[in-house]
LUMMARMI-891252 format. One record per residue (C-alpha): x, y, z; chain; residue in one letter; residue number from 0. Coordinates in pm, 1 decimal, decimal comma, always signed. Example, Ala and Ser with C-alpha at 12.3 -4.5 7.8 and 13.67 -1.06 7.14 Angstrom:
2
<X=+1230,0	Y=-450,0	Z=+780,0	c=A	r=A	k=0>
<X=+1367,0	Y=-106,0	Z=+714,0	c=A	r=S	k=1>
END
This chain:
215
<X=+69,2	Y=-511,9	Z=+1967,6	c=A	r=M	k=0>
<X=+222,2	Y=-283,8	Z=+1760,0	c=A	r=Q	k=1>
<X=+539,5	Y=-329,6	Z=+1972,5	c=A	r=S	k=2>
<X=+513,6	Y=-624,2	Z=+1783,4	c=A	r=S	k=3>
<X=+528,4	Y=-468,0	Z=+1449,2	c=A	r=V	k=4>
<X=+775,7	Y=-220,7	Z=+1536,6	c=A	r=G	k=5>
<X=+1040,5	Y=-545,9	Z=+1648,4	c=A	r=S	k=6>
<X=+938,1	Y=-685,5	Z=+1298,5	c=A	r=L	k=7>
<X=+1004,0	Y=-417,9	Z=+1050,8	c=A	r=V	k=8>
<X=+1339,1	Y=-326,3	Z=+1275,7	c=A	r=K	k=9>
<X=+1500,9	Y=-657,3	Z=+1194,3	c=A	r=Q	k=10>
<X=+1459,2	Y=-559,1	Z=+810,6	c=A	r=L	k=11>
<X=+1689,2	Y=-326,0	Z=+677,1	c=A	r=S	k=12>
<X=+1511,9	Y=-67,4	Z=+394,0	c=A	r=M	k=13>
<X=+1761,8	Y=-55,1	Z=+142,3	c=A	r=K	k=14>
<X=+1120,1	Y=+249,1	Z=-1649,0	c=A	r=E	k=15>
<X=+894,1	Y=+560,6	Z=-1549,6	c=A	r=A	k=16>
<X=+618,4	Y=+506,5	Z=-1632,1	c=A	r=W	k=17>
<X=+476,5	Y=+858,2	Z=-1787,8	c=A	r=K	k=18>
<X=+40,0	Y=+904,8	Z=-1727,0	c=A	r=S	k=19>
<X=-197,6	Y=+1147,9	Z=-1615,0	c=A	r=T	k=20>
<X=-267,0	Y=+1125,6	Z=-1209,6	c=A	r=S	k=21>
<X=-557,2	Y=+1225,4	Z=-1017,8	c=A	r=N	k=22>
<X=-500,0	Y=+1323,2	Z=-680,2	c=A	r=R	k=23>
<X=-731,8	Y=+1291,6	Z=-440,1	c=A	r=W	k=24>
<X=-673,2	Y=+1570,4	Z=-90,5	c=A	r=S	k=25>
<X=-968,9	Y=+1476,9	Z=+118,0	c=A	r=G	k=26>
<X=-1129,8	Y=+1816,9	Z=+123,8	c=A	r=K	k=27>
<X=-1236,8	Y=+1738,9	Z=-232,1	c=A	r=D	k=28>
<X=-1324,7	Y=+1484,6	Z=-522,1	c=A	r=N	k=29>
<X=-1000,5	Y=+1357,7	Z=-681,3	c=A	r=Y	k=30>
<X=-821,2	Y=+1625,9	Z=-887,8	c=A	r=N	k=31>
<X=-561,1	Y=+1685,0	Z=-1087,8	c=A	r=P	k=32>
<X=-241,4	Y=+1814,2	Z=-936,8	c=A	r=V	k=33>
<X=+158,4	Y=+1858,0	Z=-957,2	c=A	r=G	k=34>
<X=+387,1	Y=+1597,8	Z=-812,1	c=A	r=D	k=35>
<X=+463,2	Y=+1608,0	Z=-446,1	c=A	r=A	k=36>
<X=+790,9	Y=+1416,1	Z=-357,1	c=A	r=T	k=37>
<X=+972,3	Y=+1306,0	Z=+1,3	c=A	r=L	k=38>
<X=+1320,0	Y=+1286,2	Z=+89,2	c=A	r=N	k=39>
<X=+1335,0	Y=+915,3	Z=+169,5	c=A	r=Q	k=40>
<X=+1439,0	Y=+760,2	Z=+440,6	c=A	r=M	k=41>
<X=+1687,8	Y=+428,0	Z=+544,2	c=A	r=E	k=42>
<X=+1727,4	Y=+263,5	Z=+776,1	c=A	r=G	k=43>
<X=+1329,7	Y=+400,8	Z=+996,4	c=A	r=F	k=44>
<X=+1119,3	Y=+228,6	Z=+1252,3	c=A	r=S	k=45>
<X=+752,1	Y=+183,6	Z=+1200,8	c=A	r=M	k=46>
<X=+676,4	Y=+430,0	Z=+1442,1	c=A	r=Y	k=47>
<X=+953,5	Y=+741,4	Z=+1219,6	c=A	r=G	k=48>
<X=+1336,3	Y=+912,6	Z=+1269,7	c=A	r=N	k=49>
<X=+1404,8	Y=+1172,0	Z=+1556,3	c=A	r=E	k=50>
<X=+1652,6	Y=+1376,2	Z=+1344,8	c=A	r=D	k=51>
<X=+1745,6	Y=+1643,0	Z=+1590,1	c=A	r=N	k=52>
<X=+1477,7	Y=+1706,9	Z=+1810,1	c=A	r=G	k=53>
<X=+1233,6	Y=+1642,6	Z=+1488,3	c=A	r=M	k=54>
<X=+1022,6	Y=+1333,8	Z=+1410,8	c=A	r=M	k=55>
<X=+1028,9	Y=+1268,7	Z=+1036,1	c=A	r=V	k=56>
<X=+811,8	Y=+1189,2	Z=+840,1	c=A	r=R	k=57>
<X=+729,3	Y=+852,8	Z=+596,9	c=A	r=K	k=58>
<X=+525,4	Y=+810,0	Z=+351,8	c=A	r=R	k=59>
<X=+335,1	Y=+508,6	Z=+398,8	c=A	r=V	k=60>
<X=+152,7	Y=+353,8	Z=+21,3	c=A	r=M	k=61>
<X=-100,4	Y=+150,7	Z=-19,4	c=A	r=V	k=62>
<X=-253,3	Y=-4,6	Z=-374,1	c=A	r=V	k=63>
<X=-572,8	Y=+0,5	Z=-389,6	c=A	r=I	k=64>
<X=-884,2	Y=-114,2	Z=-547,9	c=A	r=D	k=65>
<X=-1254,6	Y=-217,2	Z=-441,5	c=A	r=N	k=66>
<X=-1202,3	Y=-561,0	Z=-339,1	c=A	r=S	k=67>
<X=-1210,7	Y=-636,6	Z=-15,4	c=A	r=S	k=68>
<X=-863,6	Y=-735,1	Z=+54,7	c=A	r=H	k=69>
<X=-724,8	Y=-375,4	Z=-88,3	c=A	r=S	k=70>
<X=-930,3	Y=-245,1	Z=+191,7	c=A	r=K	k=71>
<X=-815,2	Y=-489,0	Z=+534,4	c=A	r=H	k=72>
<X=-417,5	Y=-404,0	Z=+343,8	c=A	r=A	k=73>
<X=-467,3	Y=-37,2	Z=+397,6	c=A	r=M	k=74>
<X=-656,1	Y=-48,1	Z=+723,6	c=A	r=M	k=75>
<X=-402,5	Y=-206,5	Z=+861,1	c=A	r=W	k=76>
<X=-88,3	Y=+5,2	Z=+692,1	c=A	r=A	k=77>
<X=-323,6	Y=+314,9	Z=+848,3	c=A	r=L	k=78>
<X=-345,1	Y=+170,3	Z=+1209,9	c=A	r=T	k=79>
<X=-33,5	Y=+3,4	Z=+1220,8	c=A	r=H	k=80>
<X=+205,9	Y=+152,4	Z=+1004,7	c=A	r=V	k=81>
<X=+135,1	Y=+549,3	Z=+903,0	c=A	r=A	k=82>
<X=+177,2	Y=+706,5	Z=+1287,0	c=A	r=N	k=83>
<X=+77,3	Y=+1142,2	Z=+1284,9	c=A	r=K	k=84>
<X=+151,2	Y=+1348,8	Z=+1083,5	c=A	r=G	k=85>
<X=+301,2	Y=+1087,2	Z=+767,7	c=A	r=D	k=86>
<X=+186,2	Y=+1077,2	Z=+451,3	c=A	r=F	k=87>
<X=-59,2	Y=+818,3	Z=+289,9	c=A	r=L	k=88>
<X=-85,5	Y=+794,1	Z=-52,8	c=A	r=T	k=89>
<X=-345,3	Y=+521,2	Z=-188,2	c=A	r=L	k=90>
<X=-259,4	Y=+395,8	Z=-520,6	c=A	r=L	k=91>
<X=-553,2	Y=+275,0	Z=-793,6	c=A	r=H	k=92>
<X=-421,5	Y=+205,8	Z=-1117,7	c=A	r=V	k=93>
<X=-675,4	Y=+177,5	Z=-1418,3	c=A	r=V	k=94>
<X=-533,4	Y=-25,5	Z=-1724,9	c=A	r=P	k=95>
<X=-501,9	Y=+145,0	Z=-2001,5	c=A	r=P	k=96>
<X=-797,1	Y=-27,5	Z=-2174,8	c=A	r=L	k=97>
<X=-999,7	Y=+49,5	Z=-1883,2	c=A	r=K	k=98>
<X=-998,3	Y=+434,5	Z=-1914,8	c=A	r=G	k=99>
<X=-1400,6	Y=+401,0	Z=-1936,8	c=A	r=S	k=100>
<X=-1434,9	Y=+360,0	Z=-1524,0	c=A	r=Q	k=101>
<X=-1363,5	Y=+696,6	Z=-1464,4	c=A	r=S	k=102>
<X=-1674,3	Y=+681,2	Z=-1220,3	c=A	r=S	k=103>
<X=-1598,1	Y=+350,3	Z=-1077,4	c=A	r=S	k=104>
<X=-1215,7	Y=+478,3	Z=-932,2	c=A	r=S	k=105>
<X=-1378,2	Y=+804,5	Z=-813,7	c=A	r=A	k=106>
<X=-1601,8	Y=+569,6	Z=-595,7	c=A	r=N	k=107>
<X=-1361,9	Y=+382,8	Z=-494,5	c=A	r=V	k=108>
<X=-1088,4	Y=+634,7	Z=-402,3	c=A	r=V	k=109>
<X=-1341,1	Y=+870,3	Z=-262,0	c=A	r=N	k=110>
<X=-1498,4	Y=+646,0	Z=-12,2	c=A	r=Y	k=111>
<X=-1138,5	Y=+475,5	Z=+89,7	c=A	r=L	k=112>
<X=-1010,2	Y=+786,3	Z=+139,7	c=A	r=G	k=113>
<X=-1293,0	Y=+900,8	Z=+320,5	c=A	r=S	k=114>
<X=-1245,2	Y=+642,6	Z=+512,7	c=A	r=L	k=115>
<X=-896,0	Y=+675,4	Z=+578,3	c=A	r=C	k=116>
<X=-970,3	Y=+1059,9	Z=+690,7	c=A	r=T	k=117>
<X=-1274,5	Y=+964,2	Z=+956,2	c=A	r=D	k=118>
<X=-1046,2	Y=+654,4	Z=+1119,9	c=A	r=C	k=119>
<X=-730,4	Y=+862,9	Z=+1114,6	c=A	r=K	k=120>
<X=-751,2	Y=+1202,1	Z=+1098,5	c=A	r=P	k=121>
<X=-385,3	Y=+1331,4	Z=+1220,5	c=A	r=E	k=122>
<X=-235,2	Y=+1101,5	Z=+921,5	c=A	r=V	k=123>
<X=-212,1	Y=+1312,8	Z=+604,6	c=A	r=K	k=124>
<X=-426,9	Y=+1114,8	Z=+313,5	c=A	r=V	k=125>
<X=-392,9	Y=+1169,5	Z=-66,5	c=A	r=E	k=126>
<X=-549,3	Y=+920,9	Z=-349,5	c=A	r=A	k=127>
<X=-387,8	Y=+919,7	Z=-650,2	c=A	r=L	k=128>
<X=-582,5	Y=+750,9	Z=-984,3	c=A	r=V	k=129>
<X=-308,1	Y=+659,0	Z=-1292,4	c=A	r=I	k=130>
<X=-383,8	Y=+522,4	Z=-1594,4	c=A	r=Q	k=131>
<X=-113,7	Y=+248,1	Z=-1724,6	c=A	r=G	k=132>
<X=+15,4	Y=-97,8	Z=-1643,1	c=A	r=P	k=133>
<X=+18,2	Y=-192,3	Z=-1303,1	c=A	r=K	k=134>
<X=+375,5	Y=-339,7	Z=-1291,1	c=A	r=L	k=135>
<X=+532,2	Y=-23,9	Z=-1454,4	c=A	r=A	k=136>
<X=+287,6	Y=+192,3	Z=-1240,9	c=A	r=T	k=137>
<X=+329,7	Y=+104,3	Z=-909,5	c=A	r=V	k=138>
<X=+694,5	Y=+89,7	Z=-965,4	c=A	r=M	k=139>
<X=+720,8	Y=+413,8	Z=-1120,8	c=A	r=S	k=140>
<X=+546,1	Y=+597,0	Z=-861,6	c=A	r=Q	k=141>
<X=+723,1	Y=+424,8	Z=-550,5	c=A	r=V	k=142>
<X=+1058,5	Y=+576,9	Z=-684,8	c=A	r=K	k=143>
<X=+938,5	Y=+953,8	Z=-790,1	c=A	r=K	k=144>
<X=+697,8	Y=+1021,2	Z=-436,1	c=A	r=L	k=145>
<X=+998,4	Y=+829,6	Z=-219,2	c=A	r=D	k=146>
<X=+771,6	Y=+612,2	Z=-94,3	c=A	r=V	k=147>
<X=+917,3	Y=+484,3	Z=+244,4	c=A	r=S	k=148>
<X=+688,0	Y=+148,4	Z=+280,9	c=A	r=V	k=149>
<X=+433,7	Y=-9,4	Z=-8,3	c=A	r=L	k=150>
<X=+115,2	Y=-217,3	Z=+121,2	c=A	r=V	k=151>
<X=-44,0	Y=-419,6	Z=-84,6	c=A	r=L	k=152>
<X=-321,3	Y=-658,6	Z=-50,0	c=A	r=G	k=153>
<X=-321,8	Y=-1024,2	Z=-71,4	c=A	r=Q	k=154>
<X=-600,2	Y=-1299,7	Z=-111,1	c=A	r=K	k=155>
<X=-611,5	Y=-1642,1	Z=+70,7	c=A	r=K	k=156>
<X=-511,2	Y=-1859,3	Z=-269,5	c=A	r=P	k=157>
<X=-790,2	Y=-2059,2	Z=-429,3	c=A	r=S	k=158>
<X=-820,6	Y=-2428,4	Z=-367,7	c=A	r=T	k=159>
<X=-990,1	Y=-2471,0	Z=-690,5	c=A	r=L	k=160>
<X=-717,1	Y=-2305,1	Z=-905,6	c=A	r=L	k=161>
<X=-515,3	Y=-2540,3	Z=-774,7	c=A	r=S	k=162>
<X=-653,8	Y=-2814,4	Z=-770,8	c=A	r=C	k=163>
<X=-675,5	Y=-2735,0	Z=-1144,3	c=A	r=L	k=164>
<X=-378,8	Y=-2582,7	Z=-1254,0	c=A	r=C	k=165>
<X=-170,4	Y=-2783,4	Z=-1051,4	c=A	r=G	k=166>
<X=-60,4	Y=-2435,1	Z=-865,7	c=A	r=S	k=167>
<X=-133,3	Y=-2250,0	Z=-609,9	c=A	r=S	k=168>
<X=-60,9	Y=-1902,2	Z=-735,0	c=A	r=S	k=169>
<X=-228,1	Y=-1602,7	Z=-976,0	c=A	r=S	k=170>
<X=-116,7	Y=-1388,0	Z=-1202,0	c=A	r=S	k=171>
<X=-231,4	Y=-1096,8	Z=-902,3	c=A	r=T	k=172>
<X=-40,6	Y=-1330,4	Z=-651,2	c=A	r=E	k=173>
<X=+267,6	Y=-1314,4	Z=-895,3	c=A	r=D	k=174>
<X=+229,2	Y=-944,5	Z=-932,3	c=A	r=L	k=175>
<X=+258,2	Y=-877,6	Z=-545,4	c=A	r=T	k=176>
<X=+573,5	Y=-1124,8	Z=-504,3	c=A	r=E	k=177>
<X=+767,5	Y=-966,1	Z=-759,4	c=A	r=H	k=178>
<X=+652,2	Y=-607,0	Z=-594,5	c=A	r=F	k=179>
<X=+788,1	Y=-779,5	Z=-246,9	c=A	r=I	k=180>
<X=+1116,3	Y=-854,8	Z=-375,2	c=A	r=N	k=181>
<X=+1202,3	Y=-589,3	Z=-618,3	c=A	r=N	k=182>
<X=+1089,7	Y=-254,0	Z=-508,7	c=A	r=A	k=183>
<X=+1275,4	Y=+1,9	Z=-438,0	c=A	r=E	k=184>
<X=+1157,8	Y=+61,9	Z=-35,6	c=A	r=C	k=185>
<X=+1038,7	Y=-124,5	Z=+278,9	c=A	r=L	k=186>
<X=+718,9	Y=-382,9	Z=+55,3	c=A	r=T	k=187>
<X=+473,0	Y=-514,7	Z=+333,4	c=A	r=I	k=188>
<X=+232,9	Y=-801,4	Z=+185,5	c=A	r=G	k=189>
<X=-65,6	Y=-803,5	Z=+408,6	c=A	r=V	k=190>
<X=-340,7	Y=-1068,8	Z=+419,6	c=A	r=R	k=191>
<X=-625,5	Y=-1075,9	Z=+668,5	c=A	r=K	k=192>
<X=-721,9	Y=-1447,6	Z=+840,8	c=A	r=R	k=193>
<X=-998,6	Y=-1632,9	Z=+722,0	c=A	r=S	k=194>
<X=-1326,1	Y=-1586,3	Z=+921,9	c=A	r=Q	k=195>
<X=-1314,4	Y=-1703,1	Z=+1341,4	c=A	r=G	k=196>
<X=-959,9	Y=-1661,5	Z=+1209,6	c=A	r=M	k=197>
<X=-791,1	Y=-1314,0	Z=+1407,4	c=A	r=N	k=198>
<X=-538,8	Y=-1087,1	Z=+1259,4	c=A	r=G	k=199>
<X=-317,3	Y=-1080,2	Z=+926,4	c=A	r=Y	k=200>
<X=-88,7	Y=-1307,8	Z=+775,1	c=A	r=L	k=201>
<X=+252,8	Y=-1051,2	Z=+649,9	c=A	r=I	k=202>
<X=+505,4	Y=-1117,1	Z=+404,2	c=A	r=S	k=203>
<X=+781,9	Y=-877,3	Z=+296,1	c=A	r=T	k=204>
<X=+1100,0	Y=-1019,2	Z=+124,7	c=A	r=R	k=205>
<X=+1283,9	Y=-1188,5	Z=+421,0	c=A	r=W	k=206>
<X=+981,7	Y=-1345,4	Z=+666,6	c=A	r=Q	k=207>
<X=+668,5	Y=-1492,0	Z=+455,1	c=A	r=K	k=208>
<X=+318,2	Y=-1544,5	Z=+631,2	c=A	r=D	k=209>
<X=+450,8	Y=-1376,0	Z=+917,8	c=A	r=F	k=210>
<X=+143,2	Y=-1434,6	Z=+1196,5	c=A	r=W	k=211>
<X=-27,1	Y=-1107,1	Z=+1361,4	c=A	r=L	k=212>
<X=-235,6	Y=-1165,0	Z=+1624,5	c=A	r=L	k=213>
<X=-412,0	Y=-808,3	Z=+1565,3	c=A	r=A	k=214>
END
């Protein structure tokens, strides 16, 4: 199934900074303040990385996380289908400006998900950033600052009730995800796990919507 994912990505061409204090989880301890890190941005990479003069080029995969199930599903999909040995997997948790007091909750989220990634795939370098700020500006800024190669976001099934009441199946969260897919300066993938009893994931990019992957 990874070959199917690779074929999908090979068909895709890659093409306001919000200043905030960030905290990074490194896998050794709970997240702590650290300096910035960067990678050279890559273009035209395959899902499995590129070879440059016989050396494998590492990529940085970023997943926007929170305490929702669809966020966790997207993270695990990115870990198993996108990140490879030696790659960097950055988990970004954005805390709204008016909810800074939820620091303990944020710590629980990043420590749990970060440890889960490390246990499942120790050959991938996992880190987590907790940043307080507006979600749109923060994600776009971090994608550019860290030279992210692939951005992955969780999507949830549109609410039937919301569609009936409002005449639309979209929500502010879904609109935000679509904005990232269409405007982020890297390949951006929306991931939605199919309903119980139905295998696979629905993948959305700037060029394809709800592409079904069995695994």
